[in-house]
FIDOTI-87416 format. One record per residue (C-alpha): residue in three letters; residue number from 1; x, y, z. Coordinates in Angstrom, 2 decimals. Layout:
N
  residu  num        x        y        z
     ALA  NUM        X        Y        Z
...
This chain:
246
  residu  num        x        y        z
     MET    1    -6.85  -231.36  -210.88
     ALA    2    -4.17  -228.93  -212.05
     LYS    3    -0.76  -230.26  -212.55
     SER    4     2.77  -228.78  -212.76
     ILE    5     5.45  -229.31  -215.37
     LEU    6     9.14  -228.39  -216.01
     ILE    7    10.09  -227.87  -219.45
     THR    8    13.74  -227.45  -220.66
     GLY    9    14.41  -225.63  -223.74
     ALA   10    11.34  -223.74  -223.18
     SER   11    12.44  -220.30  -225.09
     SER   12    11.58  -221.48  -228.50
     GLY   13    10.05  -224.38  -230.69
     ILE   14     8.41  -227.13  -229.10
     GLY   15     9.13  -226.09  -225.59
     LYS   16     7.64  -222.66  -225.94
     ALA   17     4.56  -223.75  -227.80
     LEU   18     3.92  -226.65  -225.20
     ALA   19     4.18  -223.96  -222.51
     PHE   20     1.32  -221.89  -223.98
     GLU   21    -0.63  -225.14  -224.67
     LEU   22    -0.42  -226.35  -221.10
     ALA   23    -0.92  -222.91  -219.61
     GLY   24    -4.31  -222.88  -221.37
     LYS   25    -5.24  -226.14  -219.39
     GLY   26    -4.19  -224.56  -216.13
     TYR   27    -0.86  -226.16  -215.59
     SER   28     1.68  -224.51  -213.35
     LEU   29     4.74  -224.06  -215.49
     ALA   30     8.54  -224.18  -214.64
     LEU   31    10.49  -222.92  -217.68
     ALA   32    14.23  -223.31  -218.22
     SER   33    16.44  -222.18  -221.13
     ARG   34    19.73  -220.52  -221.73
     GLU   35    17.84  -217.37  -222.95
     ILE   36    16.39  -215.83  -219.96
     ASP   37    15.19  -212.73  -221.64
     LEU   38    13.03  -214.77  -223.94
     LEU   39    11.71  -216.86  -220.96
     SER   40    10.83  -213.49  -219.20
     GLN   41     8.84  -212.31  -222.30
     ILE   42     7.25  -215.81  -222.55
     ARG   43     6.17  -215.69  -218.96
     ASP   44     4.64  -212.11  -219.22
     ASP   45     2.67  -213.24  -222.32
     ILE   46     1.42  -216.46  -220.73
     LEU   47     0.20  -214.58  -217.60
     GLU   48    -1.55  -212.09  -219.64
     GLU   49    -3.10  -214.63  -221.92
     SER   50    -3.82  -217.55  -219.60
     GLY   51    -2.94  -216.58  -215.91
     PRO   52    -2.17  -220.18  -214.82
     PRO   53    -1.52  -220.73  -211.17
     ALA   54     2.15  -220.13  -211.41
     VAL   55     4.95  -219.49  -214.06
     ALA   56     8.51  -219.89  -212.85
     ILE   57    11.57  -219.20  -215.07
     ARG   58    15.19  -219.98  -214.61
     GLN   59    18.22  -219.68  -216.78
     LEU   60    19.65  -223.08  -217.42
     ASP   61    22.28  -224.67  -219.77
     VAL   62    21.81  -228.43  -219.50
     THR   63    25.49  -228.98  -220.27
     ASP   64    26.10  -227.52  -216.72
     TYR   65    25.31  -230.90  -215.13
     GLU   66    25.56  -229.82  -211.63
     ASP   67    23.37  -226.84  -212.16
     VAL   68    20.42  -229.03  -213.61
     TYR   69    20.06  -230.68  -210.33
     LYS   70    19.74  -227.37  -208.56
     ALA   71    17.42  -226.14  -211.22
     VAL   72    14.98  -229.09  -210.82
     ASN   73    14.76  -228.72  -207.09
     GLU   74    14.66  -224.81  -207.15
     LEU   75    11.91  -224.68  -209.82
     ALA   76    10.03  -227.37  -207.95
     ASP   77     9.99  -225.19  -204.89
     GLU   78     8.74  -222.18  -206.87
     VAL   79     5.72  -223.92  -208.16
     ASP   80     4.94  -225.89  -205.11
     GLY   81     6.09  -229.15  -206.38
     LEU   82     6.45  -230.78  -209.97
     ASP   83     4.42  -233.53  -211.34
     ILE   84     6.08  -233.83  -214.77
     VAL   85     9.56  -233.13  -216.01
     PHE   86     9.97  -232.61  -219.94
     ALA   87    13.58  -233.10  -221.04
     ASN   88    13.21  -231.11  -224.24
     ALA   89    16.36  -228.89  -224.69
     GLY   90    18.12  -229.79  -227.92
     VAL   91    20.21  -228.52  -230.86
     GLY   92    20.36  -229.49  -234.53
     LEU   93    23.66  -228.08  -236.02
     GLY   94    23.73  -230.04  -239.26
     GLU   95    27.25  -231.51  -238.93
     ARG   96    28.96  -233.41  -241.74
     VAL   97    31.33  -236.18  -241.36
     GLY   98    35.04  -235.47  -242.40
     ARG   99    34.35  -231.87  -243.07
     GLY  100    35.90  -230.25  -239.85
     ASP  101    32.50  -230.29  -238.22
     PHE  102    33.53  -232.31  -234.90
     GLU  103    32.73  -229.27  -232.68
     LYS  104    29.35  -229.24  -233.93
     ALA  105    29.13  -233.10  -233.24
     ARG  106    30.57  -232.66  -229.88
     ARG  107    28.10  -229.91  -229.00
     THR  108    25.21  -231.97  -230.27
     ILE  109    26.09  -235.09  -228.02
     GLU  110    26.64  -232.68  -225.14
     VAL  111    23.32  -231.06  -225.26
     ASN  112    21.01  -233.58  -226.76
     LEU  113    22.43  -236.75  -224.85
     LEU  114    24.31  -235.74  -221.93
     GLY  115    22.36  -232.62  -221.00
     ALA  116    19.14  -234.61  -221.51
     ILE  117    20.41  -237.42  -219.37
     ALA  118    21.30  -235.07  -216.72
     THR  119    17.89  -233.78  -216.72
     VAL  120    16.03  -237.20  -216.37
     ASP  121    18.56  -238.21  -213.70
     ALA  122    17.86  -235.03  -211.68
     ALA  123    13.93  -235.59  -212.30
     ALA  124    14.30  -239.33  -211.25
     ALA  125    15.89  -238.25  -207.98
     TYR  126    13.21  -235.68  -207.23
     PHE  127    10.33  -238.11  -208.17
     LEU  128    11.76  -240.95  -206.11
     LYS  129    11.88  -238.70  -203.15
     LYS  130     8.49  -237.53  -203.80
     GLY  131     7.10  -241.00  -204.42
     LYS  132     5.56  -240.35  -207.94
     GLY  133     6.07  -238.49  -211.17
     HIS  134     6.21  -238.44  -214.87
     ILE  135     9.32  -238.07  -217.01
     VAL  136     9.04  -237.22  -220.50
     GLY  137    11.84  -236.94  -223.14
     THR  138    12.24  -235.49  -226.65
     SER  139    13.81  -238.13  -229.03
     SER  140    13.17  -237.81  -232.80
     VAL  141    12.23  -239.83  -235.74
     ALA  142    15.87  -239.44  -236.63
     ALA  143    16.39  -241.92  -234.02
     PHE  144    15.06  -244.78  -236.11
     ARG  145    17.84  -244.58  -238.65
     GLY  146    21.15  -242.72  -238.99
     MET  147    20.62  -239.94  -241.39
     PRO  148    23.33  -238.25  -243.71
     LYS  149    24.54  -234.78  -242.53
     SER  150    22.96  -235.49  -239.10
     SER  151    25.06  -238.42  -237.81
     ALA  152    25.64  -236.98  -234.31
     TYR  153    22.04  -235.59  -234.18
     SER  154    20.66  -239.11  -235.05
     ALA  155    23.06  -240.83  -232.57
     SER  156    22.14  -238.38  -229.73
     LYS  157    18.55  -238.95  -230.25
     ALA  158    18.66  -242.63  -230.48
     GLY  159    21.00  -242.94  -227.49
     PHE  160    18.50  -240.77  -225.38
     ALA  161    15.61  -243.02  -226.43
     ILE  162    17.45  -246.11  -225.32
     TYR  163    18.37  -244.33  -222.08
     LEU  164    14.74  -243.58  -221.41
     GLU  165    13.86  -247.10  -222.02
     SER  166    16.37  -248.28  -219.54
     VAL  167    15.15  -245.68  -216.91
     ARG  168    11.64  -247.02  -217.44
     ALA  169    12.84  -250.48  -216.57
     GLU  170    14.86  -249.24  -213.61
     LEU  171    11.98  -247.19  -212.11
     TYR  172     9.52  -250.08  -212.72
     LYS  173     6.90  -250.07  -210.01
     LYS  174     8.42  -246.83  -208.49
     ASN  175     5.14  -245.03  -209.51
     ILE  176     7.23  -243.00  -212.03
     ASP  177     6.08  -243.07  -215.56
     VAL  178     8.33  -242.60  -218.65
     THR  179     7.38  -241.26  -221.98
     VAL  180     9.60  -241.29  -225.07
     LEU  181     8.43  -238.85  -227.94
     TYR  182     9.53  -239.21  -231.53
     PRO  183     8.86  -235.96  -233.30
     GLY  184     8.90  -235.78  -236.96
     TYR  185     9.07  -232.47  -238.84
     ILE  186     7.48  -229.72  -236.56
     ASP  187     8.01  -226.20  -237.85
     THR  188    10.52  -224.85  -235.46
     PRO  189    13.88  -223.09  -235.89
     LEU  190    15.64  -226.29  -235.37
     ASN  191    14.73  -227.55  -238.81
     GLU  192    13.71  -224.54  -240.71
     MET  193    16.84  -224.44  -242.79
     LEU  194    16.26  -227.87  -244.32
     LYS  195    15.21  -228.02  -248.00
     SER  196    12.87  -230.87  -247.27
     ARG  197    10.63  -231.29  -244.29
     PRO  198     8.06  -234.03  -245.24
     PHE  199     4.65  -234.33  -243.47
     LEU  200     5.49  -230.89  -241.72
     ILE  201     3.14  -229.69  -239.11
     SER  202     2.86  -226.31  -237.22
     VAL  203     4.48  -226.10  -233.92
     GLU  204     1.11  -225.26  -232.29
     LYS  205    -0.26  -228.61  -233.72
     GLY  206     2.81  -230.41  -232.41
     ALA  207     2.26  -229.06  -229.01
     GLU  208    -1.41  -229.87  -228.93
     ILE  209    -0.47  -233.47  -229.90
     ILE  210     2.34  -233.69  -227.32
     ALA  211     0.03  -232.33  -224.52
     ARG  212    -2.42  -235.04  -225.27
     LEU  213     0.20  -237.71  -225.34
     ILE  214     1.62  -236.47  -222.01
     GLU  215    -1.77  -236.53  -220.38
     LYS  216    -2.31  -240.08  -221.59
     ARG  217     1.04  -240.95  -220.02
     VAL  218     1.89  -243.03  -223.06
     LYS  219     5.16  -245.11  -222.97
     SER  220     6.28  -243.97  -226.54
     SER  221     4.92  -242.24  -229.66
     THR  222     5.84  -240.51  -232.88
     VAL  223     4.50  -236.88  -233.21
     PRO  224     2.23  -236.90  -235.16
     VAL  225     1.26  -240.46  -234.66
     TYR  226     0.39  -240.94  -238.39
     PRO  227     2.11  -241.09  -240.82
     TRP  228     5.34  -241.35  -238.64
     ASN  229     4.37  -244.67  -236.78
     ILE  230     4.42  -246.32  -240.34
     VAL  231     7.24  -244.24  -242.05
     GLY  232     9.36  -244.78  -238.83
     ARG  233     9.17  -248.63  -239.34
     LEU  234    10.01  -248.22  -243.19
     MET  235    13.04  -245.94  -242.43
     LYS  236    14.71  -249.03  -240.45
     ILE  237    14.56  -251.24  -243.52
     LEU  238    15.10  -248.90  -246.49
     PRO  239    18.37  -249.62  -248.45
     THR  240    21.44  -247.30  -247.73
     GLY  241    21.32  -245.87  -251.17
     VAL  242    17.77  -244.62  -250.61
     ILE  243    18.85  -243.06  -247.16
     ALA  244    21.87  -241.52  -248.76
     LYS  245    19.67  -239.44  -251.14
     MET  246    17.56  -238.07  -248.29
């Protein structure tokens, strides 16, 4: 049975690649991003390539919290109901502590944490009314340990992961699954400026793995599963001196 999914941050990176991956599986797509022109081109390309049941697009800035709630319901109507909401919109601005980069830190927290929370809250409201659903959120392996030059990013992803765990507990036995994904280095514009990207995989491979994890309705997973399921545990116990050199 074909399903439908709303993806935020769908105009590039993981969100865009996942849209193409799931279109090939016959999913109806509701795609949201600040970049409506890019979404329009993605919609046209998907319809030409895969022709899924429906592709709806909508401009959305997840920091416009009131509009997030409108977007979820409007897009749900356009694709005849949603089965999955993927809170994926995010930024990585490379802020540094004490260097006058607080504006970058503020923006990172607003998008990656508050905007993501708003998306999940709107999804929860929709699915509670519907009586079932699946909420998926993009955290990061950076949530496992605060990383230098990424303090706000690490904090935002760790905070979002904990929030999703709380949502899972609050919605327990409400027929709403919650999945937390912890991507490692996936080749996207978010991290292409970094000098070191260990265990890098293509965005297409990342989307393939994420699609599989979503369909399995896993509670949480790194992406890819190996080696990050092991490396993530090691990150938590490494001495600060080692972390500082990363």
